[in-house]
C-alpha atoms as one frame of an Amber mdcrd trajectory, in Angstrom:
protein
 -31.617  34.891  -2.958 -32.341  32.109  -5.491 -33.620  28.759  -4.205 -32.739
  25.563  -6.037 -35.346  22.802  -4.986 -35.525  19.097  -5.644 -39.179  18.585
  -6.720 -39.037  14.973  -5.545 -37.568  15.239  -2.020 -38.362  18.837  -1.345
 -34.787  19.511  -0.341 -33.437  22.942  -1.207 -30.215  24.900  -1.515 -29.920
  28.691  -1.957 -27.658  30.964  -4.048 -26.963  34.394  -2.809 -26.520  37.656
  -4.588 -22.799  36.885  -5.149 -23.890  33.693  -6.965 -22.312  31.557  -4.168
 -24.048  28.347  -3.538 -24.439  27.738   0.278 -23.806  24.160   1.344 -22.682
  22.213   4.395 -19.856  19.935   3.575 -17.544  17.429   5.355 -14.098  17.101
   3.957 -12.176  13.719   4.169  -9.382  12.089   2.303  -9.950   9.373  -0.137
  -8.590   6.935   2.283 -10.857   7.838   4.895 -13.845   7.624   2.525 -12.793
   4.366   1.394 -12.256   3.008   4.895 -15.925   4.025   5.830 -16.959   1.958
   2.758 -14.855  -1.118   3.608 -12.513  -0.562   0.710  -9.299   0.139   2.698
  -6.833  -2.637   3.560  -3.739  -3.191   5.503  -1.229  -5.473   3.718   1.696
  -6.469   5.948   4.373  -9.201   5.478   4.787  -9.759   9.221   8.325  -9.927
  10.675  10.857 -11.567   8.299  14.509 -12.190   9.863  17.177 -11.204   7.356
  20.780 -11.928   7.719  22.129  -8.977   5.906  24.334 -10.709   3.566  22.524
  -9.546   0.417  19.438  -7.982  -0.897  16.220  -9.970  -0.229  12.962  -9.851
  -1.808  10.337  -8.793   0.841   6.922  -8.194  -0.762   5.071  -9.015  -4.017
   1.670  -7.554  -4.790  -0.425  -8.059  -7.929  -3.803  -6.329  -8.111  -6.477
  -8.728  -9.403  -9.363  -6.552  -8.419 -11.603  -4.691 -10.839 -10.530  -1.162
  -9.719  -7.213   0.425  -9.051  -5.501  -0.208  -5.648  -4.056   3.094  -4.312
  -1.102   2.829  -1.992  -1.426   5.809   0.371   1.661   4.957   2.317   4.645
   2.436   2.215   5.798   1.372   5.621   9.124  -0.466   6.168  10.358  -1.573
   9.597  13.894  -2.331  10.062  15.025  -3.564  13.558  18.334  -3.003  15.010
  21.078  -4.468  12.916  23.214  -6.935  14.876  26.752  -6.383  13.406  28.897
  -3.828  11.588  26.657  -1.320   9.615  28.168  -0.133   6.397  25.348   2.237
   5.275  21.710   2.994   5.654  19.303   0.174   4.782  17.845   0.400   1.378
  14.397  -0.503   0.039  13.918  -0.811  -3.780  10.487  -0.539  -5.233   9.898
  -2.230  -8.625   6.916  -2.156 -10.980   5.772  -5.406 -12.702   8.605  -7.781
 -11.574   8.426 -10.811 -13.858  10.096 -13.657 -11.577  11.989 -14.639  -8.697
  11.298 -17.266  -5.830   9.024 -14.798  -4.046   6.522 -15.740  -6.932   7.577
 -19.206  -7.675   7.787 -20.298  -3.948   4.844 -18.167  -2.928   4.264 -17.508
   0.774   1.102 -15.629   1.770   1.708 -12.340   3.860   0.684 -12.581   7.574
  -1.893  -9.721   7.230  -4.273  -8.942   4.349  -7.025  -7.352   6.479  -9.721
  -4.845   6.014  -9.056  -1.520   7.864 -12.615  -1.275   8.801 -13.289  -3.795
  11.548 -17.061  -3.851  10.728 -16.638  -4.778   7.009 -16.559  -8.265   5.635
 -14.954  -7.070   2.324 -11.796  -8.906   1.305  -9.223  -8.812  -1.405 -10.212
 -11.482  -3.891  -8.287 -14.573  -4.688  -7.017 -13.047  -8.083  -4.984 -10.473
  -6.048  -1.671 -12.077  -5.187   0.158 -10.724  -1.995   3.284 -12.666  -0.973
   6.003 -12.115   1.518   9.764 -12.900   0.964  12.500 -14.477   2.774  16.147
 -14.197   3.668  17.979 -14.158   0.280  14.830 -14.310  -1.593  14.775 -12.983
  -5.240  12.631 -10.746  -7.303  13.624 -10.206 -10.975  12.543  -8.153 -13.980
  10.450  -5.000 -13.951  11.047  -1.451 -13.970  12.623   0.422 -11.062  10.352
   2.936  -9.292  12.299   4.116  -6.212  15.217   3.510  -3.954  14.518   4.469
  -0.342  16.999   4.952   2.561  15.978   3.200   5.898  16.783   4.172   9.464
  16.410   1.483  12.231  12.874   1.601  13.359   9.593   2.317  11.570   9.859
   4.187   8.321   6.781   5.579   6.670   6.927   7.061   3.152   3.944   9.004
   1.698   4.753   7.868  -1.850   1.574   7.931  -3.986   1.381   4.794  -6.027
  -1.483   3.347  -8.060  -1.701  -0.276  -9.002  -4.175  -0.899 -11.750  -5.807
  -4.237 -12.296  -3.164  -6.612 -13.639  -0.265  -4.541 -12.475   2.152  -5.658
  -9.944   4.897  -4.320  -7.606   7.577  -5.725  -5.590   9.964  -4.478  -2.700
  13.524  -5.661  -1.933  15.483  -4.833   1.184  19.314  -4.616   1.558  20.175
  -4.090   5.269  23.762  -2.944   4.430  25.327  -4.874   7.380  27.068  -8.115
   7.895  24.704  -9.001  10.573  21.057  -9.301  10.651  17.632  -7.686  11.549
  13.995  -8.298  11.477  12.105  -6.388   8.845   8.409  -5.991   7.717   6.801
  -4.050   4.822   3.217  -2.755   4.978   1.097  -1.131   2.188  -1.499   1.312
   3.456  -4.046   1.669   0.828  -7.527   1.242  -0.731  -9.541   0.192  -3.703
 -11.098   2.936  -5.681 -14.733   2.889  -5.632 -16.091   1.672  -9.047 -18.994
   4.168  -8.779 -16.527   7.030  -8.423 -14.167   6.133 -11.395
């Protein structure tokens, strides 16, 4: 057995005859590690009442932080639609939208909170997080995904990374002549600058 020793601290590890290094490890996801450090955030529009007559811009997020914002999951809640349903609801995700009244007539999201209740870290003022409104618009950009929605809470483990200066937007089409309450949440975290 070979011993690898830190001369400063006196701590050691050993290597067996098969050249295997013996260690004790704890495995956690990047999201869990970020949450422990106070770098995970819950961004949520809060409930928005949509009439269903057309697609509506629901969320705009622009990363103004110094590191990438990693979206671990996109959550879309669509309540019970109140009239004739023509199809599943649809959420459309767009990279780098360039305009629309969700940006020009900005309204802050209801929740932009740290997921660690003991952390005082916040997203800086350079990060823009807006919620939409019934009939609100979002224009430009490049489409990333179209997602079918059932009534209730829909969670999609779509890995997305939003580098500094990059933005994303989400629109909702209820596909009904009636309305429903909707919210969108981004479950994500900022990469640790020391790990990049």
